[in-house]
N, C-alpha and C positions, 0 to 999 in steps of 0.2 A: 589639189585632189586630197592629199593627207589632211589640210585642215577642214575639208568638207567631211572625211571619214570621222575625225576626232570630233567634230561637232555633232553630227549624228549619233556617235557612241555614246557621247555625254547626255544627250536630249533621252536616249533611250534608258540610260541609266538613272536619270532623274525620274522618267517615268515609271519604272520598274519600283524604283523606292517609293514613289507618291502612292502606291497601292497600299502602304500599311497604314492601319487605323489603330490608336493608341487609347484603349479603355481605362479611365480612371476609376477604381471600383473602390466604394468605402467598404463593402463585405462581400465575399464571395462564398458561396455556399459548396463545399466538397462533398458531392453526394454519395461517394463512394465510403466515406468515414463518418458523415454526418457533422462534420465540424464547419465552423463558420471562420474564415481568414479575413483578416482586417488590412485594408490599404495595400491593394495590389492593383498592378498594372497588366491588362491583357493585351498582348500585342499580336494584331491580326494581320496576316500577309495573305492576299488573295482570298481564298474560301476557307483558308485554315487558321488556328491559332498557331503562331509561330514560337511564342514565349509567354509566361506568366513571371511577371518580374516583383519583388519587394519594392513598396513605396509607390510614389507616383513619379514616373518617368516619362519624358517627353522625347519623341523623336525629331525629325528634321522639320524645317518649316514648311516643307512640301507635305508631311505627313497629315492626317485628320487625327484631333485630339478630342475626345469626348468624355464629358464630365458626368461621372456617374458616383461621384464621392459621397453623396447623401443617400443611395440607393444598395439595395441589396441585389447581388447577381447571381444568376444560375444558368445551367444549360436550358436549351429549349426544351420544352413539353413535348412528351409523345402520348397521342391518344390511340389506344388500341382498338378502339370500336368506334367508328363512324360510319355513316351513311352520307357521302358528301353531295350526291345526287339531288337530294329532296330535305324536306323540313315539314314538319306534320302541321297540318291545317284542316279545317272541316271540310275542305274539298278533295283532300288526299285521294279518296276513294273513286270521284269522278274524275278527277285529272290525268289517270292512266288511260282514258278514253277520248281525252280531248287536246293533251298535251302531245307535240312532238319532239322527237330526238333533239332538235336544236333548242327547243324550249327547257327541257330538260338541262341542257348544257350551258345555257345562258344562266340560269338560276344556280347552277352548281358553282360558277365562278364567284357569284358572291358570298356563297357559303364558304368557299375556300377562303377567300380574303379576310371575312370575319374570323375564321379559326386561326390565321396566322397572326391577325392584330391581337387575337386574345393570348399569344405567346407559344402556341403549339405549333411548332416547325416541322413536326411529322405527325402523320396519321397512317392509321391502316384502315382501311376502307373495307367493310365486310359484307359487301353486295349492292349491287345495283343491276343497270341494265347494259353496262358497257361502255356507256359514258364516263365512268370512273376511270377506265384505263386511259381514254383520250385526254381527260384532264390532267391525268399523271404524267403524261408526254408534254402536254402543253405548260406545264408548270415548270417540268424539268428543263424544257427550251428556253424557259423566260418570256414566254408569250403572255401567259397569266398570273396574275398574283397569288401565291397559296402555300400550304405546306408541302413538305416532301411526301408522296403518297406511295404507300405500299396497298395494292388492292386486290381483293377476290374475283373481280369482275362480277359475275353471276353467281349467287351462291346456289349450292345443290341441294336438293330434298327429293322428297318421293311424290309419288301421284297424289293430290290431294293434300300433300305435307304444307310445312310453313312457307318453304320457298317455291311451291308451284305457282307460276305465275298468272295461272288462269282459274284459280278459287275465287268463287262466287260469282263466276260468270253465267251467262245464261248457256244451254246446250249448244246453239250454234255459234258461239264464239269459244267456247272451251277448248275445243280440239284434243289432242292426245300429246303433249309436249314430252320429248325425250332428252336423252343426255346432252344433246347440243343447248337445250334450253335449260339445262341444270335439273331435269327430274330423271330419277333412275328408279329401277324395280328389281335390280339382280345385281350381282358383283361385278358381271361383264359391264352393265350400263355404268357401273359406278366408275369402273377403271376408264371407260370411255369419257365419262363426264369430266374426271380430272384432266385427262389428256386434252380435252377440248378446252378447258380452263387456261391450260399451257399453251396451247396454240393461238387462243385468244389474246394472250399477252399479260394473264395474271401472274401475280407475285404468290400470293397464298391461297389455300382452299379452305373456305368457309362451307360446313354444312349446318342443316338445322334437325339436328338430333332429336327433336320433340316438337310438340306444337308450339305456336305462338301466339302472344296476345293479341297482334295487329293484323292476323291474316283474316280473311273472312271463312272461318271454320270455327266449328263450336268447341273442339276441345284445343286448350292451350297448354297440355303438359303432357299428351300421351308419347310414348317411345314412336319413332317412325323409320328407325332404321334395324336391320337384323346384324347381327354379328358378323355375319360372312360379308355383307354389304359394306360395313364400316371396315374391316380388315382390308378388303380389296383398296377401299379410298386412301387409307392411311399408306398401306404399302406403296401404292402407285404415287401417292404426293412425295412420298420419300425417296423414290426412284429418280424424280423430277427436281428434288432439293427444295421443297415447298412446305413451309409451315402450315399445321391445319389448326382449325378452329371450330368449335361446335357451338351454335346457339342451343341452349338448353333451360327449360325450366322445371319439367317433371323429373324426378330421381332417377326412375328406371332408365332413362333415355339417357341421362349423362352418366351412369353407370357403364352402360355398354359403350359408351365413347371413350371414357377414361380407359378402359380395359382394352380397347383397340388401339389405343396409343395417341388419341387426339391430344395436343400439346394444350391449348387453352378451353376452358369453358367459359362461355360467355351467359352471362346473367346467373345461372344456377340457383335461381329463386326459392324453390322448393327442394333443396338438398338437404337430405337427412344425415345426422352426424356420422353414421358408418360411411356414408360416400365422402365426406371430408377426409375421414382417415384414408379412404382409397385415393384421394388426389394426393395426399402426402406420400403414400407409397409409391404412386406412378410418376411423381414429380411433375404434376399437371398443375397449371395456374389457372386462378379465377379471376375473370375479368368482371368485375360487379356490375357495373352500369346502373348504379344506384339513381344517376339522374334522370335515366328513363324510365325508371320504375315508379319515381315520383310523379314525372310528368304525364306519363300514360294514366295515373291515377286522377291526376287533377283534370285533364281534359275530359276522362269519362264522365266527371261530375257535371260538365257542362251539356245541358240537354242538346241533343242533336250533333254534337261534335262527331262521335263515332257511329257506325251501325251498330244496333242493339247487341248484336252477338260478340261484338269485340268491346263493346263497354262494360258487360258484364265479367269479361276475362279479365280486363284492365282494373276493374275495381277489386277483384279476388285476388291477383297476383301481383300488381304494382307495388303496394305498401310493405310487402314483405322482403322486398330487395335489400333494404338497409339492416334489417335484422338477421337475415342469412348470412351477409358479409359479416357482421360482427361476429358470428358464432364460426363461421369459416377462419376468420383471422385468429381467433382465440386457440382454434385447434390446430394452428400452425400451417394453414394452406398458402402456398405462396399466392402473391397477390400481383396482378399487372393492371396498371391503371387503364380505365377506359369508360366511356360514358353512353355510346351508343347515340351520339349528337346526329341529330336529324329526327330522332322521336323526341328528345330534347333539342332546344334550340342551337343551332351552330354559333359559335361565340361564346356560350355560357360554360363552356368544357371545364372551366376552371372551378365551378362551384361543385365538382364532384370531390375535390380536396376536402372542403368544408363537411360534405356528408360522411367521408371516409373517417375524419377526425372525430366527428360527433359518434361514429360508432366503436371508438375505441382506438383506433391506428394513430400513434404519434405521427405530427406533422412532418416531420423530417423522414420519417419511413414512407408516407403518402407520397413526398416529392421524389424518392428514390424509386418507388414505384414507376412514377411518370417519366423517368429518364433512364438511370442505368440499367433498371430491371427490364423495361421495355427494349431498349437498344440491345441487350442480351437476347433477348427472345427473337428480336428481326435478324440477328446474325450479324449485328454491325457495332459489335462492343469495342471494336479497334478504332472507331471513328465519330460515333454519335453517343449523346448521353452523359458526357462528362466534360467540364472546363479541364482541359488538358493539352499539353503541347502535341501538335500534329494532329488534334481531333478537329473535325468541320467546325467552323465558327458558327455555330447555332447558340445565341446567346440572348439571354431575356432579364429584365430587371423591374423590381418593384421598389415601392417607397418604404415598406416597412419589413422587419423581418417576421416571415411567417410564422415562427414559433410564438409571437407575441400576439399577431392577428392574423389567421388563417385566411379570411377575406382579401386580404392584400394580394393574393394570388390570382383574384378576379379582376385586378386593376393592373394589369402589366403596362408600364410607362414606356419601355424600350425594348424592340425586337430587332435582332441580328439574325438573318439566315444565309448560310455560307459566305459568312463576310460581306453581306450588303445590308444596308440599315433600311428598314420596312417602318420603322416606327421610333420616334425620338421625342422626347419631353411630351409623352402622350398624344403626338400628333402623327398623323401619316406622313412618310416621307414619299413625296409624288414622284412617280416614276414615268418613264416614257416607255409605254408597251407598244 
């Protein structure tokens, strides 16, 4: 009996030890300092970083050793603005009448996988049908491959506003959606809509403070909430511990949102210099989504891609996103990395780095915006966004230093999420789901 117990104990000890992975890293980017460290070994145990050692250290024969000696290693990227349920195409506006929830869900699994393979181990999904909540759960359970998701569930808008799901429909299909559907018209409605999002299982609150480019409505920039409605949303979200984000293209709408206490302004395309100063004053963050502006403008130039009312807005507003970002950055506005993927293709998220750098942001600051900054905003500064002892083992690698070639960030060759390798030597690691 004693012999059997000893054998079992030894087997357990070996099995436990075998969980460790040793990453031999040629270079590591410290996103907190912007410095690059050379010849390090990251020891991963379970889903976390156990230690970071000097030199190339080997574990036991039962441990896994991964050679990244020629690569540059960073924390997994975080995209603060995606729509994981869909991807823009010429049939987008017809699909809402022809696709079922199951169709949306199956497509979302593909977009989630593309996102993870691009090195984005965490995303904030800012609005969908509710499939985004189910997908978050499935990924967390390990049923589906994808990034860690923080989601708003259904975005909150006003009647006829950018997040009204019945815009552009015939009268017999339009109905009168309310707080349950994310449509509000009073402070009481606003509070109920936030509480409904909480009940649905959302992590964050997303509102559409102004008109939008891609909704079937004429105005893409008008303010769409009153000050008291915004105050009700922010105060209720605070009660429930939920971060707030506001889609905003027009200046007046984003000013109201900033003053109300909304933490992140999404797009900010037509922001005036005085509003940039207001963002600094209120410690608000801009999520620039330059990728979406460029994609929307490019698609609008294709005859028939968008309904005419949308194409006109896309051509007017889309091209201004990069220049607004440049001005805001120079003004000292805090920047959080986000793409609005879904408007732009999923998996192309890292192109945003190049757009940010081209507009004047140093590449190391852009990487920090996609890692440590976003982790802080999400409330996970103690576990995500850095390569550090005790932090979750979300790790990516590229072949060149991004300071020499920013486009290398679009070619991630290694992806680890929560200690599990999903991509190695630029190839997907097959898993049994």
